[in-house]
Every structure is written in C-alpha cells, then in structure tokens.
KOLGUZA-461550 format. One line per field, with one value per residue: residue number from 1; residue in one letter; z negated, y negated, x negated of N, C-alpha, C in turn. Coordinates in nm, 3 decimals, padded with zeros to 5 digits. Layout:
KOLGUZA-461550
nr c(NUM|...)
rest c(A|...)
n_up c(Z|...)
n_north c(Y|...)
n_east c(X|...)
ca_up c(Z|...)
ca_north c(Y|...)
ca_east c(X|...)
c_up c(Z|...)
c_north c(Y|...)
c_east c(X|...)
This chain:
KOLGUZA-461550
nr c(1|2|3|4|5|6|7|8|9|10|11|12|13|14|15|16|17|18|19|20|21|22|23|24|25|26|27|28|29|30|31|32|33|34|35|36|37|38|39|40|41|42|43|44|45|46|47|48|49|50|51|52|53|54|55|56|57|58|59|60|61|62|63|64|65|66|67|68|69|70|71|72|73|74|75|76|77|78|79|80|81|82|83|84|85|86|87|88|89|90|91|92|93|94|95|96|97|98|99|100|101|102|103|104|105|106|107|108|109|110|111|112|113|114|115|116|117|118|119|120|121|122|123|124|125|126|127|128|129|130|131|132|133|134|135|136|137|138|139|140|141|142|143|144|145|146|147|148|149|150|151|152|153|154|155|156|157|158|159|160|161|162|163|164|165|166|167|168|169|170|171|172|173|174|175|176|177|178|179|180|181|182|183|184|185|186|187|188|189|190|191|192|193|194|195|196|197|198|199|200|201|202|203|204|205|206|207|208|209|210|211|212|213|214|215|216|217|218|219|220)
rest c(M|N|G|S|S|E|P|G|S|S|E|S|F|R|Q|S|R|F|S|R|Q|L|S|A|V|S|L|Y|E|T|D|D|E|M|D|E|V|H|G|I|G|I|S|D|Y|V|P|G|P|L|M|P|L|K|E|Q|L|E|L|D|K|E|D|E|S|L|R|R|W|K|E|Q|L|L|G|C|I|D|Y|N|F|I|E|E|K|M|E|P|E|V|I|F|L|Y|L|G|I|V|P|R|G|H|R|E|I|N|L|S|L|P|L|Q|K|S|A|S|D|I|A|F|T|L|K|E|G|S|K|Y|S|L|K|F|T|F|M|V|R|N|N|I|V|S|G|L|A|Y|E|N|R|V|W|K|S|G|V|P|V|D|Q|T|H|C|M|L|G|T|F|S|P|Q|R|E|P|Y|V|H|V|L|E|E|E|T|A|P|S|G|A|L|A|R|G|S|Y|T|A|K|T|K|F|V|D|D|D|R|R|C|H|L|E|V|N|Y|S|F|E|I|K|K|D|W)
n_up c(-07.219|-07.194|-07.223|-07.190|-07.275|-07.105|-07.038|-07.325|-07.483|-07.711|-07.948|-07.875|-07.743|-07.953|-08.083|-07.908|-07.842|-07.707|-07.881|-08.117|-08.343|-08.225|-08.260|-08.429|-08.263|-08.005|-07.964|-07.886|-07.614|-07.480|-07.403|-07.593|-07.814|-07.863|-07.941|-08.182|-08.335|-08.372|-08.535|-08.423|-08.404|-08.168|-08.127|-08.316|-08.272|-08.175|-07.944|-08.000|-07.896|-07.587|-07.507|-07.305|-07.263|-07.265|-07.401|-07.647|-07.730|-07.775|-07.997|-08.335|-08.326|-08.483|-08.711|-08.858|-08.950|-08.823|-08.559|-08.539|-08.579|-08.350|-08.156|-08.221|-08.167|-07.894|-07.763|-07.519|-07.304|-06.969|-06.869|-06.620|-06.525|-06.642|-06.585|-06.559|-06.619|-06.845|-06.904|-06.988|-06.771|-06.689|-06.514|-06.401|-06.295|-06.267|-06.360|-06.554|-06.593|-06.808|-06.827|-07.050|-06.954|-06.687|-06.365|-06.354|-06.309|-06.112|-06.067|-05.858|-05.946|-05.872|-05.842|-05.529|-05.434|-05.416|-05.683|-05.702|-05.596|-05.676|-05.894|-06.032|-06.165|-06.455|-06.634|-06.825|-07.178|-07.167|-07.277|-07.285|-07.212|-07.183|-06.974|-06.933|-06.701|-06.671|-06.593|-06.751|-06.729|-06.733|-07.000|-07.352|-07.418|-07.642|-07.865|-07.680|-07.557|-07.494|-07.356|-07.318|-07.160|-07.118|-06.915|-06.858|-06.614|-06.627|-06.898|-07.189|-07.334|-07.462|-07.621|-07.642|-07.817|-07.816|-07.952|-07.786|-07.821|-07.866|-07.614|-07.449|-07.166|-06.907|-06.673|-06.615|-06.595|-06.852|-07.020|-07.159|-07.368|-07.473|-07.762|-07.763|-07.623|-07.619|-07.371|-07.351|-07.356|-07.200|-07.055|-07.068|-07.085|-06.843|-06.521|-06.350|-06.435|-06.505|-06.552|-06.722|-06.749|-06.936|-06.992|-07.238|-07.417|-07.730|-07.705|-07.565|-07.294|-06.988|-06.833|-06.656|-06.498|-06.427|-06.249|-06.223|-06.127|-06.264|-06.299|-06.492|-06.482|-06.455|-06.391|-06.269)
n_north c(-03.064|-02.997|-02.869|-02.912|-02.924|-02.972|-03.315|-03.479|-03.257|-03.240|-03.102|-02.833|-02.837|-02.893|-02.653|-02.487|-02.584|-02.620|-02.417|-02.568|-02.786|-03.056|-03.371|-03.695|-03.846|-03.805|-03.989|-04.225|-04.435|-04.595|-04.659|-04.820|-04.786|-04.517|-04.525|-04.666|-04.478|-04.288|-04.418|-04.625|-04.950|-05.167|-05.448|-05.527|-05.385|-05.382|-05.288|-05.159|-05.291|-05.172|-04.964|-04.870|-04.520|-04.428|-04.632|-04.609|-04.365|-04.434|-04.591|-04.623|-04.402|-04.309|-04.223|-03.928|-03.773|-03.900|-03.859|-03.580|-03.561|-03.687|-03.510|-03.286|-03.377|-03.448|-03.237|-03.059|-03.282|-03.383|-03.616|-03.727|-03.727|-03.926|-04.237|-04.597|-04.716|-04.844|-04.775|-04.483|-04.209|-04.003|-03.727|-03.553|-03.228|-02.992|-02.884|-02.632|-02.379|-02.129|-01.851|-01.593|-01.264|-01.315|-01.441|-01.698|-02.044|-02.290|-02.629|-02.871|-03.178|-03.531|-03.476|-03.367|-03.363|-03.542|-03.723|-03.628|-03.373|-03.024|-02.918|-02.687|-02.376|-02.248|-01.953|-01.900|-01.879|-01.782|-01.739|-01.959|-02.137|-02.458|-02.564|-02.765|-02.883|-03.068|-03.331|-03.520|-03.826|-04.063|-04.188|-04.135|-04.014|-04.100|-03.961|-03.845|-03.796|-03.617|-03.712|-03.672|-03.702|-03.610|-03.579|-03.497|-03.499|-03.777|-03.830|-03.878|-03.611|-03.501|-03.571|-03.576|-03.580|-03.506|-03.450|-03.409|-03.437|-03.547|-03.610|-03.557|-03.670|-03.433|-03.189|-02.961|-02.874|-02.939|-02.717|-02.710|-02.565|-02.571|-02.500|-02.209|-02.222|-02.189|-02.156|-02.297|-02.119|-01.997|-02.102|-02.381|-02.475|-02.429|-02.558|-02.865|-03.081|-03.398|-03.541|-03.726|-03.755|-03.852|-03.922|-04.053|-04.253|-04.338|-04.612|-04.680|-04.655|-04.544|-04.246|-04.077|-04.067|-03.907|-03.834|-03.600|-03.316|-03.028|-02.694|-02.490|-02.162|-01.860|-01.653|-01.592)
n_east c(-06.652|-06.373|-06.031|-05.664|-05.309|-04.990|-04.874|-04.743|-04.744|-04.912|-04.937|-04.947|-05.188|-05.363|-05.358|-05.485|-05.732|-06.065|-06.254|-06.262|-06.084|-05.877|-06.014|-06.026|-06.176|-06.088|-05.890|-05.995|-06.064|-06.248|-06.597|-06.727|-06.562|-06.604|-06.872|-06.846|-06.707|-06.903|-07.077|-07.229|-07.298|-07.220|-07.235|-07.419|-07.648|-07.983|-08.213|-08.544|-08.867|-08.997|-09.279|-09.552|-09.622|-09.888|-10.013|-09.888|-09.994|-10.253|-10.244|-10.338|-10.512|-10.714|-10.599|-10.549|-10.328|-10.115|-10.189|-10.164|-09.890|-09.793|-09.887|-09.739|-09.481|-09.495|-09.618|-09.810|-09.941|-09.966|-10.177|-10.204|-09.953|-09.817|-09.688|-09.738|-09.506|-09.258|-08.995|-08.820|-08.749|-08.489|-08.402|-08.140|-08.091|-07.932|-07.604|-07.492|-07.246|-07.196|-07.038|-06.927|-06.974|-06.932|-07.035|-07.284|-07.214|-07.350|-07.405|-07.533|-07.686|-07.688|-07.329|-07.207|-06.951|-06.636|-06.470|-06.212|-06.214|-06.214|-06.452|-06.526|-06.394|-06.237|-06.160|-05.869|-05.894|-06.153|-06.491|-06.765|-07.071|-07.229|-07.493|-07.773|-08.007|-08.296|-08.533|-08.796|-08.959|-09.232|-09.194|-09.118|-08.794|-08.556|-08.323|-08.137|-07.814|-07.507|-07.204|-06.859|-06.544|-06.205|-05.914|-05.570|-05.333|-05.354|-05.344|-05.534|-05.711|-05.926|-06.242|-06.587|-06.896|-07.232|-07.546|-07.850|-08.130|-08.477|-08.713|-09.023|-09.222|-09.287|-09.418|-09.265|-08.917|-08.671|-08.447|-08.140|-07.906|-07.575|-07.365|-07.154|-06.826|-06.464|-06.228|-05.900|-05.583|-05.280|-04.965|-04.928|-05.185|-05.303|-05.404|-05.503|-05.775|-05.928|-06.252|-06.509|-06.846|-07.129|-07.475|-07.662|-07.909|-08.077|-08.105|-07.887|-07.915|-07.794|-07.841|-07.723|-07.408|-07.113|-06.814|-06.556|-06.350|-06.183|-06.051|-05.828|-05.741|-05.539|-05.701|-06.040)
ca_up c(-07.098|-07.260|-07.155|-07.272|-07.230|-07.025|-07.110|-07.423|-07.559|-07.784|-08.053|-07.811|-07.716|-08.079|-08.121|-07.812|-07.801|-07.686|-07.992|-08.237|-08.345|-08.169|-08.365|-08.409|-08.155|-07.881|-07.953|-07.839|-07.470|-07.422|-07.448|-07.716|-07.924|-07.892|-08.016|-08.318|-08.403|-08.407|-08.623|-08.349|-08.396|-08.044|-08.137|-08.409|-08.239|-08.087|-07.919|-08.024|-07.773|-07.523|-07.490|-07.221|-07.343|-07.282|-07.506|-07.774|-07.768|-07.819|-08.124|-08.459|-08.293|-08.591|-08.818|-08.829|-08.972|-08.717|-08.436|-08.541|-08.562|-08.208|-08.081|-08.247|-08.098|-07.750|-07.705|-07.428|-07.201|-06.855|-06.861|-06.481|-06.497|-06.710|-06.512|-06.644|-06.645|-06.985|-06.915|-06.964|-06.661|-06.707|-06.387|-06.421|-06.176|-06.258|-06.468|-06.549|-06.677|-06.829|-06.891|-07.098|-06.871|-06.551|-06.305|-06.389|-06.211|-06.113|-05.987|-05.840|-05.986|-05.891|-05.767|-05.392|-05.409|-05.473|-05.817|-05.693|-05.557|-05.789|-05.901|-06.078|-06.227|-06.575|-06.668|-06.956|-07.286|-07.148|-07.358|-07.196|-07.263|-07.085|-06.965|-06.860|-06.657|-06.641|-06.602|-06.820|-06.675|-06.772|-07.142|-07.439|-07.428|-07.781|-07.896|-07.561|-07.599|-07.394|-07.388|-07.220|-07.182|-07.032|-06.900|-06.783|-06.562|-06.672|-07.044|-07.252|-07.417|-07.538|-07.614|-07.707|-07.826|-07.862|-07.946|-07.727|-07.888|-07.816|-07.519|-07.392|-07.024|-06.872|-06.534|-06.606|-06.642|-06.975|-07.010|-07.289|-07.368|-07.585|-07.830|-07.687|-07.643|-07.568|-07.295|-07.400|-07.275|-07.200|-06.939|-07.083|-07.071|-06.705|-06.435|-06.312|-06.530|-06.462|-06.660|-06.705|-06.831|-06.940|-07.074|-07.285|-07.522|-07.849|-07.663|-07.484|-07.150|-06.927|-06.737|-06.554|-06.520|-06.318|-06.259|-06.149|-06.163|-06.279|-06.319|-06.578|-06.418|-06.523|-06.362|-06.199)
ca_north c(-03.022|-02.926|-02.880|-02.943|-02.885|-03.071|-03.439|-03.469|-03.133|-03.252|-03.000|-02.710|-02.852|-02.882|-02.512|-02.409|-02.664|-02.544|-02.368|-02.649|-02.863|-03.189|-03.465|-03.833|-03.903|-03.794|-04.099|-04.341|-04.427|-04.675|-04.621|-04.892|-04.722|-04.392|-04.561|-04.701|-04.353|-04.218|-04.500|-04.714|-05.083|-05.223|-05.590|-05.548|-05.301|-05.441|-05.189|-05.200|-05.315|-05.056|-04.966|-04.758|-04.404|-04.424|-04.729|-04.550|-04.259|-04.493|-04.658|-04.552|-04.271|-04.266|-04.168|-03.786|-03.723|-03.956|-03.792|-03.447|-03.579|-03.717|-03.386|-03.198|-03.433|-03.456|-03.115|-03.075|-03.379|-03.405|-03.761|-03.768|-03.730|-04.043|-04.361|-04.714|-04.769|-04.833|-04.713|-04.338|-04.168|-03.869|-03.685|-03.431|-03.145|-02.898|-02.856|-02.491|-02.324|-01.991|-01.775|-01.460|-01.157|-01.361|-01.502|-01.837|-02.147|-02.396|-02.745|-02.965|-03.315|-03.569|-03.396|-03.412|-03.372|-03.658|-03.698|-03.558|-03.235|-02.933|-02.882|-02.548|-02.318|-02.166|-01.862|-01.931|-01.794|-01.733|-01.799|-02.010|-02.241|-02.554|-02.565|-02.881|-02.875|-03.205|-03.371|-03.646|-03.888|-04.197|-04.221|-04.054|-04.051|-04.074|-03.946|-03.819|-03.740|-03.582|-03.763|-03.620|-03.732|-03.527|-03.618|-03.408|-03.582|-03.914|-03.841|-03.834|-03.494|-03.458|-03.655|-03.504|-03.641|-03.402|-03.490|-03.310|-03.447|-03.637|-03.533|-03.625|-03.639|-03.315|-03.147|-02.860|-02.922|-02.891|-02.648|-02.723|-02.493|-02.607|-02.388|-02.146|-02.271|-02.104|-02.229|-02.271|-02.025|-02.019|-02.175|-02.524|-02.510|-02.413|-02.673|-02.946|-03.182|-03.488|-03.560|-03.822|-03.714|-03.946|-03.890|-04.180|-04.237|-04.422|-04.752|-04.688|-04.643|-04.435|-04.179|-04.016|-04.073|-03.835|-03.810|-03.477|-03.245|-02.883|-02.624|-02.373|-02.070|-01.733|-01.567|-01.662)
ca_east c(-06.583|-06.267|-05.904|-05.548|-05.177|-04.919|-04.845|-04.637|-04.753|-05.037|-04.944|-04.994|-05.332|-05.437|-05.365|-05.564|-05.846|-06.188|-06.336|-06.258|-05.961|-05.882|-06.055|-05.984|-06.255|-06.011|-05.796|-06.065|-06.070|-06.357|-06.731|-06.758|-06.489|-06.673|-06.991|-06.808|-06.672|-07.026|-07.160|-07.316|-07.240|-07.272|-07.267|-07.530|-07.763|-08.084|-08.317|-08.680|-08.943|-09.057|-09.423|-09.596|-09.658|-10.033|-10.046|-09.843|-10.087|-10.379|-10.225|-10.374|-10.566|-10.805|-10.517|-10.540|-10.193|-10.032|-10.227|-10.102|-09.746|-09.770|-09.908|-09.625|-09.367|-09.511|-09.670|-09.924|-09.904|-10.055|-10.190|-10.188|-09.810|-09.762|-09.705|-09.748|-09.372|-09.217|-08.864|-08.813|-08.664|-08.434|-08.343|-08.062|-08.099|-07.821|-07.510|-07.456|-07.140|-07.241|-06.930|-06.961|-06.922|-06.902|-07.154|-07.309|-07.178|-07.449|-07.371|-07.644|-07.656|-07.548|-07.233|-07.186|-06.808|-06.568|-06.415|-06.083|-06.237|-06.234|-06.594|-06.538|-06.275|-06.254|-06.051|-05.813|-05.940|-06.291|-06.598|-06.868|-07.162|-07.279|-07.639|-07.824|-08.146|-08.334|-08.674|-08.825|-09.080|-09.281|-09.200|-09.033|-08.653|-08.520|-08.181|-08.056|-07.685|-07.406|-07.072|-06.764|-06.403|-06.121|-05.775|-05.480|-05.223|-05.374|-05.336|-05.660|-05.688|-06.045|-06.361|-06.696|-07.029|-07.325|-07.687|-07.941|-08.258|-08.580|-08.794|-09.138|-09.239|-09.364|-09.400|-09.161|-08.786|-08.611|-08.320|-08.073|-07.779|-07.488|-07.300|-07.047|-06.690|-06.358|-06.128|-05.764|-05.505|-05.136|-04.912|-04.947|-05.326|-05.347|-05.386|-05.618|-05.821|-06.034|-06.348|-06.618|-06.960|-07.240|-07.591|-07.718|-08.010|-08.060|-08.097|-07.765|-07.943|-07.719|-07.928|-07.637|-07.264|-07.044|-06.671|-06.527|-06.227|-06.197|-05.924|-05.815|-05.648|-05.513|-05.816|-06.147)
c_up c(-07.140|-07.193|-07.249|-07.210|-07.142|-07.106|-07.205|-07.506|-07.638|-07.891|-07.996|-07.784|-07.842|-08.119|-08.030|-07.772|-07.796|-07.816|-08.116|-08.230|-08.282|-08.281|-08.334|-08.296|-08.025|-07.861|-07.897|-07.691|-07.409|-07.477|-07.578|-07.835|-07.962|-07.975|-08.161|-08.398|-08.451|-08.480|-08.550|-08.337|-08.276|-08.061|-08.223|-08.369|-08.139|-08.066|-07.948|-07.893|-07.719|-07.507|-07.401|-07.307|-07.366|-07.393|-07.642|-07.823|-07.819|-07.955|-08.241|-08.431|-08.397|-08.708|-08.786|-08.843|-08.863|-08.585|-08.427|-08.520|-08.416|-08.124|-08.098|-08.171|-07.947|-07.685|-07.616|-07.311|-07.094|-06.834|-06.717|-06.441|-06.559|-06.627|-06.611|-06.674|-06.790|-07.000|-06.895|-06.850|-06.682|-06.579|-06.410|-06.289|-06.158|-06.382|-06.452|-06.641|-06.687|-06.902|-06.938|-07.008|-06.730|-06.497|-06.343|-06.274|-06.222|-06.017|-05.978|-05.878|-05.910|-05.801|-05.628|-05.359|-05.467|-05.606|-05.813|-05.650|-05.680|-05.788|-05.944|-06.143|-06.348|-06.591|-06.808|-07.060|-07.273|-07.240|-07.264|-07.271|-07.149|-07.091|-06.879|-06.826|-06.611|-06.658|-06.681|-06.768|-06.744|-06.921|-07.220|-07.430|-07.565|-07.796|-07.773|-07.603|-07.478|-07.441|-07.279|-07.260|-07.077|-07.034|-06.827|-06.744|-06.615|-06.821|-07.106|-07.348|-07.497|-07.517|-07.699|-07.707|-07.886|-07.844|-07.888|-07.792|-07.825|-07.732|-07.463|-07.245|-07.003|-06.729|-06.517|-06.656|-06.777|-06.941|-07.148|-07.280|-07.492|-07.646|-07.746|-07.724|-07.587|-07.496|-07.350|-07.307|-07.290|-07.085|-06.948|-07.062|-06.927|-06.625|-06.410|-06.417|-06.459|-06.581|-06.621|-06.802|-06.821|-07.026|-07.109|-07.392|-07.635|-07.815|-07.573|-07.335|-07.097|-06.817|-06.629|-06.595|-06.400|-06.351|-06.172|-06.196|-06.179|-06.307|-06.424|-06.516|-06.499|-06.502|-06.286|-06.053)
c_north c(-02.934|-02.951|-02.905|-02.892|-02.992|-03.198|-03.419|-03.344|-03.130|-03.145|-02.868|-02.718|-02.836|-02.736|-02.433|-02.478|-02.581|-02.526|-02.457|-02.737|-02.999|-03.288|-03.604|-03.898|-03.902|-03.910|-04.224|-04.330|-04.507|-04.629|-04.692|-04.830|-04.590|-04.420|-04.593|-04.577|-04.283|-04.307|-04.591|-04.848|-05.156|-05.367|-05.617|-05.475|-05.371|-05.339|-05.245|-05.220|-05.186|-05.075|-04.849|-04.643|-04.395|-04.517|-04.676|-04.445|-04.313|-04.560|-04.568|-04.414|-04.221|-04.204|-04.021|-03.734|-03.775|-03.890|-03.654|-03.457|-03.605|-03.591|-03.291|-03.246|-03.418|-03.326|-03.144|-03.163|-03.383|-03.556|-03.812|-03.781|-03.852|-04.167|-04.477|-04.776|-04.748|-04.758|-04.562|-04.308|-04.024|-03.834|-03.552|-03.355|-03.057|-02.906|-02.712|-02.460|-02.175|-01.914|-01.639|-01.355|-01.197|-01.433|-01.651|-01.929|-02.259|-02.506|-02.837|-03.105|-03.414|-03.488|-03.455|-03.429|-03.502|-03.621|-03.620|-03.412|-03.148|-02.884|-02.737|-02.506|-02.237|-02.074|-01.896|-01.830|-01.745|-01.807|-01.840|-02.111|-02.334|-02.556|-02.682|-02.859|-03.014|-03.226|-03.502|-03.699|-04.021|-04.219|-04.128|-04.105|-04.005|-04.064|-03.929|-03.746|-03.716|-03.634|-03.719|-03.657|-03.658|-03.579|-03.508|-03.490|-03.724|-03.934|-03.795|-03.719|-03.451|-03.556|-03.591|-03.586|-03.537|-03.449|-03.377|-03.315|-03.551|-03.557|-03.619|-03.589|-03.516|-03.273|-03.049|-02.915|-02.864|-02.819|-02.648|-02.659|-02.531|-02.482|-02.337|-02.205|-02.171|-02.189|-02.199|-02.176|-02.054|-02.106|-02.325|-02.567|-02.502|-02.540|-02.747|-03.053|-03.275|-03.516|-03.664|-03.783|-03.818|-03.889|-04.022|-04.153|-04.335|-04.570|-04.778|-04.701|-04.524|-04.374|-04.106|-04.035|-04.007|-03.821|-03.689|-03.419|-03.096|-02.825|-02.516|-02.286|-01.942|-01.637|-01.649|-01.682)
c_east c(-06.469|-06.134|-05.790|-05.420|-05.117|-04.897|-04.728|-04.644|-04.883|-05.050|-04.993|-05.143|-05.413|-05.456|-05.458|-05.693|-05.973|-06.265|-06.338|-06.134|-05.983|-05.912|-06.006|-06.059|-06.176|-05.916|-05.862|-06.093|-06.183|-06.490|-06.766|-06.687|-06.554|-06.798|-06.957|-06.773|-06.797|-07.125|-07.255|-07.248|-07.298|-07.317|-07.389|-07.657|-07.855|-08.194|-08.456|-08.755|-09.003|-09.207|-09.463|-09.647|-09.808|-10.076|-10.003|-09.942|-10.219|-10.367|-10.265|-10.433|-10.667|-10.729|-10.486|-10.397|-10.099|-10.063|-10.162|-09.952|-09.713|-09.787|-09.792|-09.502|-09.378|-09.556|-09.790|-09.883|-10.011|-10.064|-10.174|-10.041|-09.743|-09.792|-09.710|-09.611|-09.333|-09.085|-08.872|-08.717|-08.620|-08.359|-08.271|-08.054|-07.975|-07.733|-07.467|-07.340|-07.169|-07.131|-06.980|-06.895|-06.885|-07.025|-07.163|-07.271|-07.279|-07.410|-07.491|-07.598|-07.744|-07.455|-07.210|-07.038|-06.752|-06.505|-06.285|-06.098|-06.260|-06.378|-06.613|-06.406|-06.314|-06.133|-06.001|-05.861|-06.082|-06.386|-06.711|-06.956|-07.198|-07.431|-07.683|-07.971|-08.188|-08.485|-08.683|-08.958|-09.109|-09.296|-09.108|-08.889|-08.605|-08.368|-08.094|-07.929|-07.596|-07.272|-06.976|-06.622|-06.321|-05.977|-05.698|-05.357|-05.231|-05.370|-05.468|-05.634|-05.810|-06.159|-06.469|-06.824|-07.123|-07.468|-07.771|-08.078|-08.349|-08.678|-08.907|-09.152|-09.326|-09.331|-09.284|-09.028|-08.748|-08.480|-08.256|-07.935|-07.699|-07.426|-07.183|-06.910|-06.590|-06.256|-05.990|-05.690|-05.356|-05.093|-04.938|-05.092|-05.374|-05.322|-05.515|-05.646|-05.920|-06.125|-06.452|-06.729|-07.070|-07.352|-07.659|-07.822|-07.984|-08.046|-07.977|-07.796|-07.865|-07.805|-07.850|-07.492|-07.197|-06.896|-06.638|-06.394|-06.258|-06.059|-05.937|-05.706|-05.633|-05.630|-05.920|-06.110)
C-alpha cells in the first residue's frame, strides 16, 4: 500500500518510496507477470489434490514424529469446527492501518465504498504498519500471501508481494501485522492513489480482491 509522485516523475518516487527502493517488480502490470517475478510458473504449476482436514489428521496417525509435526503446525484444533469441505476458506474481517503516534484506522472487509471513494488518508512521511484480521475455516491454507498494486493518475507506481504464512482453521481470528513502512513526502508525493489488493495462496486461490483509493496529504 505504497505511494508515488506525479506522472513522469519516477525518479522522485524512487527517492521517496515507502521504506524501500522501487524494485523491478513495479514494472509488471499483470497477475501472471507478478507470479513469474516471484518464481511461480503459471503454465507449469499443477496444484496437488485437496483432502479434507479430518482425513489428513487420520493419515499415518501411528507415526509419532509425524503426529507431533501435525500438532505443532495445527495447534489445538476444535474438531467440531472442521467441516467436511476440502477447500480452505479465508474470511478477511478488517484491514488496519496502524500509524505511529496516531489513532489506528480500521476498515471492514469487504470495503463498502466504491473503488473511487477515498478509503483512508496517510500523512506524508508518517510511519505505519498494515494489520490484517482474518478467519480460516474448513482446511489448512498454505502459503497465504498479500499482493498489492498502486497507481497514481493511471501510472503504475508500486507492486508488492508479501508472504503471510500457513494457517490452520480455528475459532479465533488471526491478526497479522506487516513490517513498518514510511509514507513518501513532498509535493510530488501528495495526492490520490488507486490500489488493488489480493490475498492468494500456494494454489493461486484468491480469497479476497479489493479495489480502493487513498490519499497522501500534508497532515491527517
């Protein structure tokens, strides 16, 4: 969820990019191109067969080391909470923007506003973290990842891919906080941005896709 300068000022953006330099990933505009950048060959990748979680837990249950590994991975599971469905279900509840020294911004997911409405505002130069609150049901979700693309005045300015991890189903929601970032500052960085965020897993299942707009201003 990063910002940029005015069109044609890519050098200014490189100097003020959110907490890290603009990478080659920002040059790719399609989901397939993003996958190739991160080493995922779409045409060659075939997901393994899904199996209900209860069936997975019953496999090789006499193998003590494997049983301990499953317990470590899954933690304490409420078997009454596991359905017979094979597909993992990830339900995103909130997107949080946690600025340092400022009140937290919480957005309910999916967003109720249209993509053109301003979902939130960041102060230029502010430090903040993104926080995701979500539920996992039915089965293990493996390799859940956050993907984000940002445009300013129709020009792509940033693209991010961040691995969140592997999660087992449980009654309580997970809360995952990303590393702190710094919003860019200066006249060229201010203004409105559009963004597209996706959460996908190792099998390229998309659990949420949202389009929204945000602003960078001189103050909150």
